MARBA-3410 file (N, C-alpha, C, O; in Angstrom, 1 decimal):
231
0.8,-1.2,0.0,0.0,0.0,0.0,0.9,1.2,0.0,1.9,1.3,0.7 ~ 0.5,2.2,-0.8,1.3,3.4,-0.9,0.5,4.5,-0.2,-0.7,4.7,-0.4 ~ 1.2,5.3,0.6,0.6,6.4,1.3,1.6,7.5,1.6,2.8,7.2,1.7 ~ 1.1,8.7,1.8,2.0,9.8,2.1,1.3,10.7,3.1,0.1,10.6,3.4 ~ 2.1,11.6,3.7,1.7,12.4,4.9,2.3,13.7,4.8,3.4,13.9,4.4
1.5,14.7,5.2,2.0,16.1,5.3,1.6,16.7,6.6,0.6,16.4,7.2 ~ 2.5,17.6,7.1,2.1,18.4,8.2,2.5,19.8,7.8,3.6,20.1,7.4 ~ 1.6,20.7,8.0,1.8,22.1,7.6,1.0,23.0,8.5,-0.2,22.7,8.8 ~ 1.6,24.1,9.0,0.8,25.1,9.8,0.2,26.1,8.8,0.8,26.8,8.1 ~ -1.1,26.1,8.8,-1.9,27.1,8.1,-2.4,28.0,9.2,-3.4,27.7,9.8
-1.7,29.1,9.4,-2.1,30.0,10.6,-3.4,30.7,10.2,-3.4,31.5,9.3 ~ -4.4,30.4,10.9,-5.7,30.9,10.6,-5.8,32.4,10.8,-6.4,33.1,10.0 ~ -5.4,32.9,11.9,-5.5,34.3,12.2,-4.8,34.6,13.5,-4.4,33.8,14.3 ~ -4.6,35.9,13.7,-4.1,36.4,15.0,-4.9,37.6,15.4,-5.6,38.2,14.5 ~ -4.8,38.0,16.6,-5.7,39.1,17.1,-4.8,40.2,17.6,-3.7,40.0,18.1
-5.2,41.4,17.3,-4.6,42.6,17.9,-3.1,42.8,17.5,-2.2,43.0,18.3 ~ -2.9,42.6,16.2,-1.6,42.9,15.6,-0.5,41.9,16.1,0.7,42.3,16.1 ~ -0.9,40.7,16.5,0.1,39.7,16.8,0.7,39.2,15.6,0.1,39.2,14.5 ~ 2.0,38.7,15.7,2.7,38.2,14.5,1.9,37.0,13.9,1.3,36.2,14.6 ~ 1.9,36.9,12.6,1.2,35.8,11.9,2.1,35.3,10.7,2.8,36.1,10.2
1.9,34.1,10.4,2.7,33.6,9.2,2.1,32.2,8.9,1.4,31.6,9.7 ~ 2.5,31.7,7.7,2.0,30.4,7.3,3.2,29.7,6.6,4.0,30.4,5.9 ~ 3.2,28.4,6.7,4.2,27.6,6.0,3.5,26.6,5.2,2.5,26.1,5.6 ~ 4.1,26.2,4.1,3.5,25.2,3.2,4.6,24.1,2.9,5.8,24.4,2.8 ~ 4.1,22.9,2.7,5.0,21.8,2.5,4.3,20.8,1.7,3.1,20.8,1.6
5.1,19.9,1.1,4.5,18.8,0.3,4.5,17.5,1.2,5.2,17.4,2.2 ~ 3.6,16.6,0.8,3.6,15.4,1.5,4.9,14.7,1.5,5.6,14.8,0.4 ~ 5.3,14.1,2.5,6.6,13.4,2.6,6.4,12.0,3.0,5.3,11.7,3.7 ~ 7.3,11.1,2.6,7.1,9.7,2.9,7.1,9.5,4.5,7.8,10.0,5.2 ~ 6.1,8.6,4.9,6.1,8.2,6.3,6.3,6.7,6.4,7.1,6.3,7.3
5.7,6.0,5.5,6.0,4.5,5.5,5.4,4.1,4.2,4.4,4.6,3.6 ~ 6.0,3.0,3.6,5.5,2.5,2.4,5.7,1.0,2.3,6.8,0.5,2.6 ~ 4.6,0.3,2.0,4.7,-1.1,1.8,3.9,-1.5,0.5,3.2,-0.7,0.0 ~ 4.2,-2.6,0.0,3.6,-3.0,-1.3,2.6,-4.1,-1.1,2.8,-5.1,-0.4 ~ 1.4,-3.9,-1.6,0.4,-4.9,-1.6,0.2,-5.4,-3.0,1.1,-5.3,-3.8
-1.0,-6.0,-3.3,-1.2,-6.5,-4.6,-1.3,-5.5,-5.7,-1.2,-5.8,-6.9 ~ -1.4,-4.2,-5.4,-1.5,-3.2,-6.3,-0.1,-2.5,-6.4,0.4,-1.9,-5.5 ~ 0.6,-2.7,-7.5,1.9,-2.3,-7.7,2.0,-1.2,-8.7,1.4,-1.3,-9.8 ~ 2.6,-0.1,-8.3,2.7,1.1,-9.2,4.2,1.5,-9.3,5.0,1.1,-8.5 ~ 4.4,2.2,-10.4,5.8,2.7,-10.6,5.9,4.2,-10.2,7.0,4.7,-10.1
4.8,4.8,-9.8,4.8,6.2,-9.4,4.4,6.3,-8.0,3.5,5.7,-7.6 ~ 5.1,7.1,-7.2,4.8,7.3,-5.8,3.6,8.2,-5.6,3.2,9.0,-6.5 ~ 2.9,8.0,-4.5,1.9,8.9,-4.0,2.5,10.3,-3.8,3.5,10.4,-3.2 ~ 1.8,11.3,-4.2,2.3,12.7,-4.0,1.1,13.6,-4.0,0.1,13.4,-4.7 ~ 1.1,14.5,-3.1,-0.1,15.5,-3.0,0.4,16.7,-2.3,1.5,16.8,-1.7
-0.3,17.8,-2.5,0.0,19.1,-1.9,-1.2,19.7,-1.1,-2.3,19.6,-1.6 ~ -0.9,20.2,0.0,-1.8,20.9,0.9,-1.6,22.4,0.7,-0.5,22.9,0.9 ~ -2.6,23.1,0.3,-2.5,24.5,0.0,-3.8,25.3,0.3,-4.8,24.7,0.4 ~ -3.7,26.6,0.2,-4.9,27.5,0.4,-4.7,28.7,-0.4,-4.0,29.7,0.1 ~ -5.2,28.8,-1.6,-4.8,29.8,-2.6,-5.3,31.2,-2.2,-4.8,32.2,-2.7
-6.4,31.3,-1.4,-7.0,32.6,-1.1,-6.5,33.2,0.2,-7.0,34.3,0.6 ~ -5.6,32.5,0.9,-5.2,33.0,2.2,-4.2,34.2,2.0,-3.3,34.1,1.2 ~ -4.5,35.3,2.7,-3.6,36.5,2.6,-3.1,36.8,4.1,-3.9,37.2,4.9 ~ -1.9,36.5,4.4,-1.4,36.6,5.7,-1.6,38.0,6.3,-1.7,38.2,7.5 ~ -1.5,39.0,5.4,-1.7,40.4,5.9,-3.0,40.6,6.6,-3.2,41.4,7.5
-4.1,39.9,6.1,-5.4,40.1,6.7,-5.5,39.5,8.1,-6.3,39.9,8.9 ~ -4.5,38.6,8.4,-4.5,38.1,9.8,-4.0,39.1,10.8,-4.1,38.8,12.0 ~ -3.5,40.2,10.3,-3.0,41.2,11.2,-4.1,42.3,11.5,-3.8,43.2,12.3 ~ -5.3,42.2,10.9,-6.3,43.2,11.0,-7.6,42.7,11.4,-8.7,43.1,10.9 ~ -7.6,41.8,12.4,-8.8,41.2,12.9,-9.6,42.1,13.8,-9.0,42.8,14.6
-10.9,42.3,13.5,-11.8,43.0,14.4,-13.2,42.5,14.2,-13.4,41.7,13.2 ~ -14.1,42.8,15.0,-15.5,42.3,14.9,-16.0,42.6,13.5,-15.7,43.7,12.9 ~ -16.8,41.7,12.9,-17.4,41.8,11.6,-16.3,41.8,10.5,-16.5,42.5,9.5 ~ -15.3,41.0,10.7,-14.3,40.8,9.7,-14.3,39.4,9.2,-14.4,38.4,10.0 ~ -14.3,39.2,7.9,-14.2,37.9,7.2,-12.9,37.7,6.6,-12.3,38.6,5.9
-12.3,36.5,6.9,-11.0,36.2,6.4,-11.1,35.0,5.5,-11.5,33.9,5.9 ~ -10.7,35.1,4.2,-10.7,34.0,3.3,-9.6,32.9,3.8,-8.5,33.3,3.9 ~ -10.1,31.7,4.0,-9.2,30.6,4.3,-9.8,29.3,3.7,-10.9,29.0,3.9 ~ -9.0,28.7,2.8,-9.5,27.6,2.0,-8.6,26.4,1.9,-8.1,26.1,0.8 ~ -8.3,25.7,3.0,-7.4,24.6,2.9,-7.9,23.5,2.0,-9.1,23.1,2.1
-7.1,22.9,1.1,-7.5,21.9,0.2,-6.3,21.1,-0.2,-5.1,21.5,0.1 ~ -6.5,20.0,-0.8,-5.4,19.0,-1.2,-5.5,18.8,-2.7,-6.6,18.6,-3.2 ~ -4.3,18.8,-3.3,-4.3,18.4,-4.8,-3.5,17.2,-5.0,-2.4,17.0,-4.4 ~ -4.0,16.3,-5.8,-3.3,15.1,-6.2,-2.2,15.4,-7.2,-2.5,15.9,-8.3 ~ -0.9,15.2,-6.8,0.2,15.6,-7.6,0.9,14.4,-8.2,2.1,14.5,-8.6
0.2,13.3,-8.3,0.8,12.1,-9.0,-0.1,11.5,-10.0,-1.2,12.1,-10.3 ~ 0.2,10.4,-10.5,-0.6,9.7,-11.5,-1.4,8.5,-11.0,-1.8,7.7,-11.8 ~ -1.6,8.5,-9.7,-2.4,7.4,-9.0,-3.6,8.1,-8.4,-3.5,9.1,-7.7 ~ -4.7,7.4,-8.5,-5.9,7.9,-7.8,-5.7,7.8,-6.3,-5.1,6.8,-5.8 ~ -6.2,8.8,-5.6,-6.0,8.8,-4.1,-7.3,9.0,-3.3,-8.3,9.5,-3.9
-7.3,8.6,-2.1,-8.2,9.1,-1.1,-7.3,10.0,-0.1,-6.2,9.7,0.1 ~ -7.9,11.0,0.4,-7.2,12.0,1.2,-7.9,12.3,2.5,-9.2,12.2,2.5 ~ -7.2,12.8,3.5,-7.8,13.2,4.7,-7.1,14.4,5.3,-6.0,14.7,4.9 ~ -7.8,15.0,6.2,-7.2,16.2,7.0,-7.5,16.0,8.4,-8.4,15.4,8.9 ~ -6.6,16.6,9.2,-6.7,16.8,10.6,-6.6,18.3,11.0,-5.6,18.9,10.6
-7.5,18.8,11.7,-7.5,20.2,12.1,-7.4,20.3,13.6,-8.1,19.6,14.3 ~ -6.4,21.1,14.1,-6.2,21.3,15.5,-6.3,22.7,15.8,-5.5,23.5,15.2 ~ -7.2,23.1,16.6,-7.3,24.5,17.0,-6.4,24.8,18.2,-6.5,24.1,19.3 ~ -5.4,25.7,18.1,-4.4,25.9,19.0,-4.2,27.4,19.3,-4.7,28.3,18.6 ~ -3.6,27.7,20.5,-3.2,29.1,20.7,-1.8,29.4,20.0,-1.3,28.5,19.4
-1.3,30.6,20.1,-0.1,30.9,19.4,1.1,30.2,20.0,2.2,30.3,19.3 ~ 1.1,29.6,21.1,2.2,28.8,21.6,2.1,27.4,21.1,3.0,26.6,21.5 ~ 1.1,27.0,20.4,0.9,25.7,19.9,0.2,24.7,20.8,0.3,23.5,20.6 ~ -0.4,25.3,21.8,-1.1,24.4,22.8,-2.6,24.3,22.3,-3.3,25.2,22.1 ~ -3.0,23.0,22.2,-4.3,22.7,21.8,-5.4,23.3,22.8,-5.2,23.2,24.0
-6.4,24.0,22.2,-7.4,24.5,23.1,-8.1,23.4,23.9,-8.2,22.3,23.4 ~ -8.6,23.7,25.1,-9.4,22.8,25.8,-10.9,23.0,25.3,-11.1,23.9,24.6 ~ -11.7,22.1,25.7,-13.1,22.1,25.2,-13.8,23.4,25.6,-14.6,23.9,24.8 ~ -13.6,23.9,26.8,-14.2,25.1,27.2,-13.8,26.3,26.4,-14.6,27.1,26.0 ~ -12.5,26.4,26.0,-12.0,27.4,25.1,-12.7,27.3,23.8,-13.0,28.3,23.2
-12.7,26.1,23.3,-13.3,25.8,22.0,-14.8,26.3,21.9,-15.3,26.8,21.0 ~ -15.5,26.0,23.0,-16.9,26.3,23.1,-17.1,27.8,23.0,-18.0,28.3,22.3 ~ -16.2,28.6,23.7,-16.3,30.0,23.6,-16.0,30.5,22.2,-16.7,31.4,21.7 ~ -14.9,30.0,21.7,-14.5,30.4,20.3,-15.6,30.3,19.3,-15.8,31.2,18.5 ~ -16.3,29.2,19.4,-17.3,28.9,18.4,-18.6,29.9,18.5,-19.4,29.9,17.6
-18.7,30.6,19.6,-19.7,31.6,19.8,-19.3,32.9,19.2,-20.1,33.8,19.0 ~ -18.0,33.0,18.8,-17.4,34.3,18.4,-17.1,34.3,16.9,-16.9,35.4,16.3 ~ -17.1,33.1,16.2,-16.7,33.0,14.8,-17.8,32.2,14.1,-18.5,31.4,14.6 ~ -17.8,32.5,12.8,-18.6,31.6,11.9,-17.6,31.0,10.9,-16.8,31.7,10.3 ~ -17.7,29.7,10.6,-16.9,29.0,9.6,-17.8,28.7,8.5,-18.9,28.0,8.8
-17.5,29.0,7.3,-18.4,28.8,6.1,-17.7,28.3,4.9,-16.5,28.4,4.8 ~ -18.5,27.8,4.0,-18.0,27.3,2.7,-18.9,27.7,1.6,-20.1,28.1,1.8 ~ -18.3,27.8,0.4,-19.1,28.1,-0.8,-19.8,26.9,-1.4,-19.1,25.9,-1.6 ~ -21.1,26.9,-1.6,-21.8,25.8,-2.2,-21.6,25.8,-3.8,-20.9,26.7,-4.3 ~ -22.3,24.9,-4.4,-22.2,24.9,-5.9,-22.7,26.1,-6.6,-22.4,26.3,-7.8
-23.5,26.9,-6.0,-24.0,28.2,-6.5,-23.2,29.4,-6.1,-23.6,30.5,-6.3 ~ -22.0,29.1,-5.5,-21.1,30.1,-5.0,-21.8,31.0,-3.9,-21.4,32.2,-3.8 ~ -22.6,30.4,-3.2,-23.3,31.0,-2.0,-22.7,30.5,-0.8,-22.4,29.3,-0.6 ~ -22.4,31.4,0.2,-21.8,31.0,1.5,-22.8,30.2,2.3,-24.0,30.7,2.5 ~ -22.4,29.1,2.8,-23.2,28.3,3.7,-22.5,28.0,5.0,-21.2,28.0,5.1
-23.2,27.9,6.1,-22.6,27.7,7.4,-22.0,26.3,7.5,-22.5,25.4,7.0 ~ -20.8,26.2,8.2,-20.2,25.0,8.5,-19.1,24.6,7.5,-18.6,25.4,6.8 ~ -18.9,23.3,7.4,-17.8,22.7,6.6,-18.4,22.2,5.3,-19.6,21.8,5.3 ~ -17.6,22.1,4.3,-18.1,21.5,3.0,-18.5,20.1,3.3,-17.7,19.3,3.8 ~ -19.7,19.7,2.9,-20.2,18.3,3.2,-19.4,17.2,2.5,-19.6,16.0,2.8
-18.5,17.5,1.5,-17.7,16.5,0.9,-16.6,16.0,1.9,-16.0,15.0,1.7 ~ -16.4,16.8,2.9,-15.4,16.4,3.9,-16.2,15.8,5.1,-17.0,16.5,5.7 ~ -16.0,14.6,5.4,-16.7,13.8,6.4,-15.9,13.6,7.6,-14.8,13.1,7.6 ~ -16.5,14.1,8.8,-15.8,13.9,10.0,-15.9,12.5,10.5,-17.0,11.9,10.5 ~ -14.7,11.9,10.8,-14.8,10.5,11.3,-14.2,10.3,12.7,-14.3,9.2,13.3
-13.7,11.3,13.2,-13.3,11.3,14.7,-13.3,12.8,15.1,-12.9,13.7,14.4 ~ -13.7,13.0,16.4,-14.0,14.4,16.8,-15.2,14.9,16.0,-15.9,14.1,15.4 ~ -15.4,16.2,16.1,-16.5,16.8,15.3,-16.1,18.2,15.0,-15.1,18.7,15.4 ~ -17.0,18.9,14.4,-16.7,20.3,14.0,-16.8,21.2,15.3,-16.6,22.5,15.1 ~ -17.1,20.7,16.4,-17.1,21.5,17.7,-16.0,21.1,18.6,-16.0,21.7,19.7
-15.2,20.2,18.3,-14.1,19.8,19.2,-12.8,20.4,18.7,-12.6,20.8,17.6 ~ -11.8,20.5,19.6,-10.5,21.2,19.3,-9.7,20.4,18.3,-8.9,21.0,17.6 ~ -9.9,19.1,18.2,-9.1,18.2,17.2,-10.2,17.5,16.4,-11.1,16.9,16.9 ~ -10.0,17.6,15.1,-11.0,17.1,14.1,-10.4,16.3,13.0,-9.4,16.8,12.4 ~ -10.9,15.2,12.7,-10.4,14.3,11.6,-11.5,14.2,10.5,-12.6,14.0,10.8
-11.0,14.3,9.2,-12.0,14.2,8.1,-11.4,13.4,7.0,-10.2,13.3,6.8 ~ -12.2,12.7,6.2,-11.8,12.1,5.0,-12.6,12.8,3.9,-13.7,13.3,4.1 ~ -12.1,12.8,2.7,-12.8,13.4,1.5,-13.6,12.3,0.8,-13.1,11.3,0.5 ~ -14.9,12.7,0.6,-15.8,11.6,0.1,-15.8,11.5,-1.4,-16.9,11.5,-2.0 ~ -14.7,11.3,-2.0,-14.5,11.1,-3.4,-13.1,10.7,-3.7,-12.2,11.1,-3.0
-12.9,9.9,-4.7,-11.6,9.6,-5.2,-11.0,10.9,-5.8,-11.6,11.6,-6.6 ~ -9.7,11.2,-5.5,-9.1,12.3,-6.0,-8.2,11.9,-7.1,-7.2,11.2,-7.0 ~ -8.6,12.2,-8.3,-7.8,11.8,-9.5,-6.6,12.7,-9.7,-6.5,13.7,-9.2 ~ -5.7,12.2,-10.6,-4.4,13.0,-10.8,-4.7,14.4,-11.2,-5.6,14.7,-12.1 ~ -3.9,15.3,-10.7,-4.0,16.7,-11.0,-5.3,17.4,-10.6,-5.6,18.5,-11.2
-6.0,16.8,-9.8,-7.3,17.4,-9.3,-7.2,17.7,-7.9,-6.6,17.0,-7.1 ~ -7.9,18.8,-7.5,-7.9,19.3,-6.1,-9.2,19.0,-5.4,-10.3,18.9,-6.1 ~ -9.2,18.8,-4.1,-10.4,18.7,-3.4,-11.2,20.0,-3.3,-10.5,21.0,-3.7 ~ -12.4,20.0,-3.0,-13.0,21.3,-2.6,-12.4,21.7,-1.2,-12.0,20.8,-0.5 ~ -12.3,23.0,-1.0,-11.8,23.4,0.3,-12.7,22.9,1.4,-13.9,22.7,1.3
-12.0,22.6,2.6,-12.8,22.1,3.7,-13.7,23.2,4.2,-14.8,22.9,4.7 ~ -13.3,24.4,4.1,-14.1,25.6,4.3,-13.4,26.7,3.6,-12.3,26.6,3.1 ~ -14.1,27.9,3.5,-13.6,29.0,2.7,-13.4,30.3,3.4,-12.5,31.1,3.0 ~ -14.2,30.5,4.4,-14.2,31.8,5.1,-14.4,31.6,6.6,-15.1,30.8,7.0 ~ -13.6,32.4,7.4,-13.8,32.5,8.8,-14.2,34.0,9.1,-13.5,34.9,8.7
-15.3,34.2,9.8,-15.8,35.5,10.1,-15.8,35.7,11.6,-16.4,34.9,12.3 ~ -15.3,36.9,12.1,-15.5,37.3,13.5,-16.8,38.0,13.6,-17.0,39.0,12.8 ~ -17.6,37.6,14.5,-19.0,38.1,14.5,-19.0,39.6,14.9,-18.1,40.1,15.7 ~ -20.0,40.3,14.4,-20.1,41.7,14.8,-20.4,41.9,16.2,-20.1,43.0,16.8 ~ -21.0,40.9,16.9,-21.5,41.0,18.2,-20.4,40.9,19.3,-20.7,40.9,20.5
-19.1,40.6,18.9,-18.1,40.4,19.9,-18.0,41.6,20.8,-17.9,42.8,20.4 ~ -17.9,41.3,22.1,-17.8,42.4,23.1,-16.4,42.7,23.4,-15.5,42.0,23.0 ~ -16.1,43.8,24.2,-14.8,44.1,24.6,-14.2,43.0,25.4,-13.0,42.7,25.3 ~ -15.0,42.4,26.3,-14.5,41.3,27.1,-14.1,40.1,26.3,-13.1,39.5,26.5 ~ -14.9,39.8,25.3,-14.6,38.7,24.4,-13.3,39.0,23.6,-12.5,38.1,23.3
-13.2,40.2,23.1,-12.1,40.6,22.3,-10.8,40.4,23.2,-9.7,40.0,22.7 ~ -10.8,40.9,24.4,-9.7,40.7,25.3,-9.3,39.3,25.5,-8.1,38.9,25.6 ~ -10.3,38.4,25.5,-10.0,37.0,25.6,-9.3,36.5,24.4,-8.4,35.7,24.4 ~ -9.8,36.9,23.2,-9.2,36.5,22.0,-7.8,36.9,21.8,-6.9,36.1,21.3 ~ -7.5,38.1,22.2,-6.1,38.6,22.0,-5.2,38.3,23.2,-4.0,38.8,23.2
-5.7,37.5,24.2,-4.8,37.1,25.2,-4.7,38.0,26.4,-3.8,37.8,27.2 ~ -5.5,39.1,26.4,-5.3,40.1,27.5,-5.9,39.7,28.8,-5.5,40.0,29.9 ~ -7.0,38.9,28.8,-7.7,38.5,30.0,-8.5,37.3,29.8,-9.0,36.9,28.7 ~ -8.7,36.6,31.0,-9.6,35.4,30.9,-11.0,35.9,30.7,-11.3,37.1,30.9 ~ -11.9,35.0,30.4,-13.3,35.4,30.0,-14.3,34.8,31.0,-14.4,33.6,31.1
-15.0,35.7,31.7,-16.1,35.2,32.6,-17.3,35.0,31.8,-18.2,36.0,31.7 ~ -17.5,33.8,31.3,-18.5,33.6,30.3,-19.9,33.6,30.9,-20.9,33.8,30.1 ~ -20.1,33.3,32.2,-21.4,33.2,32.8,-21.7,34.1,33.9,-22.7,34.1,34.5 ~ -20.7,35.0,34.2,-20.9,36.0,35.3,-21.2,35.3,36.6,-21.9,35.9,37.5 ~ -20.7,34.1,36.8,-20.9,33.4,38.1,-19.6,33.3,38.8,-18.7,32.5,38.3
-19.4,33.9,39.9,-18.1,33.8,40.6,-17.8,32.4,41.1,-16.7,32.2,41.5 ~ -18.8,31.6,41.1,-18.6,30.2,41.6,-17.9,29.3,40.6,-17.4,28.3,40.9 ~ -17.9,29.8,39.3,-17.3,29.0,38.2,-16.1,29.7,37.7,-16.1,30.9,37.6 ~ -15.0,29.0,37.3,-13.8,29.6,36.9,-14.0,30.3,35.5,-14.8,29.8,34.7 ~ -13.3,31.4,35.3,-13.3,32.0,34.0,-12.5,31.1,33.0,-11.7,30.3,33.4
-12.8,31.3,31.7,-12.2,30.6,30.7,-10.8,31.2,30.4,-10.7,32.4,30.1 ~ -9.7,30.4,30.4,-8.4,30.9,30.2,-8.3,31.5,28.8,-8.8,31.0,27.8 ~ -7.7,32.7,28.7,-7.5,33.4,27.5,-6.6,32.7,26.5,-5.8,31.8,26.9 ~ -6.8,33.0,25.2,-5.9,32.5,24.2,-4.6,33.3,24.3,-4.6,34.5,24.4 ~ -3.5,32.6,24.2,-2.2,33.2,24.4,-1.5,33.4,23.0,-1.4,32.4,22.2
-1.2,34.6,22.6,-0.5,34.9,21.3,-1.4,34.5,20.1,-0.9,34.1,19.1 ~ -2.7,34.7,20.3,-3.6,34.5,19.1,-4.1,33.1,19.0,-4.0,32.2,19.9 ~ -4.6,32.8,17.8,-5.2,31.6,17.4,-4.6,31.0,16.1,-4.4,31.7,15.2 ~ -4.4,29.7,16.1,-4.0,29.0,14.9,-5.0,27.8,14.6,-5.5,27.2,15.6 ~ -5.1,27.5,13.4,-5.7,26.2,13.0,-4.6,25.5,12.3,-4.1,25.9,11.3
-4.1,24.4,13.0,-3.0,23.6,12.5,-3.6,22.5,11.6,-4.4,21.7,12.1 ~ -3.2,22.5,10.3,-3.8,21.6,9.4,-2.8,20.6,8.9,-1.6,20.9,8.6 ~ -3.2,19.3,9.0,-2.3,18.2,8.6,-3.1,17.4,7.6,-4.3,17.3,7.6 ~ -2.4,16.8,6.6,-3.1,16.0,5.6,-2.4,14.7,5.3,-1.2,14.5,5.7 ~ -3.1,13.8,4.7,-2.6,12.5,4.3,-3.3,12.0,3.0,-4.4,12.4,2.8
-2.5,11.2,2.3,-3.0,10.7,1.0,-2.7,9.2,1.0,-1.6,8.8,1.4 ~ -3.6,8.4,0.4,-3.4,7.0,0.3,-4.0,6.5,-1.1,-5.0,7.1,-1.5 ~ -3.4,5.5,-1.7,-3.9,5.1,-3.0,-5.3,4.6,-2.8,-5.7,4.0,-1.8 ~ -6.1,4.8,-3.8,-7.5,4.4,-3.7,-7.8,3.0,-4.0,-8.7,2.4,-3.5 ~ -6.9,2.3,-4.7,-7.0,0.9,-5.1,-7.0,0.1,-3.8,-6.2,0.3,-2.9
-8.0,-0.8,-3.8,-8.1,-1.7,-2.6,-9.2,-1.2,-1.6,-9.4,-1.9,-0.6 ~ -9.7,0.0,-1.8,-10.8,0.5,-0.9,-12.0,0.8,-1.7,-12.0,1.3,-2.8 ~ -13.2,0.4,-1.2,-14.4,0.6,-1.9,-14.9,2.0,-1.8,-15.6,2.5,-2.7 ~ -14.5,2.8,-0.8,-14.9,4.2,-0.6,-14.0,4.8,0.4,-13.2,4.2,1.1 ~ -14.1,6.1,0.5,-13.2,6.9,1.4,-13.4,6.5,2.9,-12.5,6.5,3.7
-14.6,6.1,3.2,-14.9,5.7,4.6,-14.1,4.5,5.0,-13.8,4.3,6.2 ~ -13.6,3.6,4.1,-12.8,2.5,4.5,-11.4,2.8,4.8,-10.6,2.0,5.2 ~ -11.0,4.1,4.5,-9.6,4.5,4.7,-9.3,5.1,6.0,-8.2,5.5,6.3 ~ -10.3,5.3,6.9,-10.2,6.1,8.1,-9.1,5.6,9.0,-8.4,6.4,9.6 ~ -9.0,4.3,9.2,-7.9,3.7,10.1,-6.6,4.1,9.6,-5.7,4.6,10.3
-6.3,3.9,8.2,-5.0,4.2,7.7,-4.8,5.7,7.7,-3.7,6.1,8.0 ~ -5.8,6.5,7.4,-5.6,8.0,7.4,-5.3,8.5,8.8,-4.4,9.3,8.9 ~ -6.0,8.0,9.8,-5.7,8.5,11.1,-4.3,8.1,11.6,-3.7,8.9,12.2 ~ -3.9,6.9,11.2,-2.5,6.5,11.6,-1.5,7.4,11.0,-0.6,7.8,11.7 ~ -1.7,7.7,9.7,-0.8,8.7,9.1,-0.9,10.1,9.7,0.2,10.7,9.9
-2.1,10.5,9.9,-2.2,11.9,10.5,-1.7,12.0,11.9,-1.3,13.1,12.3 ~ -1.6,10.9,12.6,-1.1,11.0,14.0,0.3,10.6,14.1,0.9,10.6,15.2 ~ 1.0,10.4,13.0,2.4,10.0,12.9,3.2,11.3,12.7,3.0,12.0,11.8 ~ 4.1,11.5,13.6,5.0,12.8,13.5,5.8,12.8,12.3,6.4,11.7,11.9 ~ 5.9,13.9,11.6,6.7,14.1,10.5,8.1,14.5,11.0,8.2,15.4,11.8
9.2,13.8,10.5,10.5,14.2,11.0,10.8,15.7,10.7,11.9,16.2,11.0
END
């Protein structure tokens, strides 16, 4: 079986003029074994986001929409199934806890463009969550179609918007200035603020489609690849 793996930081945004940047990389070998399907060309794919503008990550304010469109392109001559792992983290690379994630999701909208180029709430339905969910800090997805050579997936989402209703207290939580007392109850602890902004850490994996009836059958292999550290 041929498979490949990528890890790349796609920095979603920062708050209050915090430093922001993004790095891009190609899938690299993680492990390779041969089964009954033998090919002369290796699996290869690229994780990219063509509409991301890092400068816009420096200008976050309420009622601001940021184009972000992570997607994968098949860069070889073998049909592939692909997957993504999204990890919501602070600027230090620490994964958000569930309480922080719950607060974050009240302050942002994640949307995708449908076939009529209209924005819809949530993630593109071609990306199927198979572990975690769109409300947890760590999320795993497979793409519900074979990815043919030189073809890209639909973006998993296209736009992240900071809601107009964000208060000063919520903004201070986003930019790391103060914890957030989400329920005004002194008996419950405030939610720890995000430190040095917010990142969505995106990882991808590709595996040959031969030998699998559909993308749902690849989830064990894709999760193994996505959870394997890249050197």
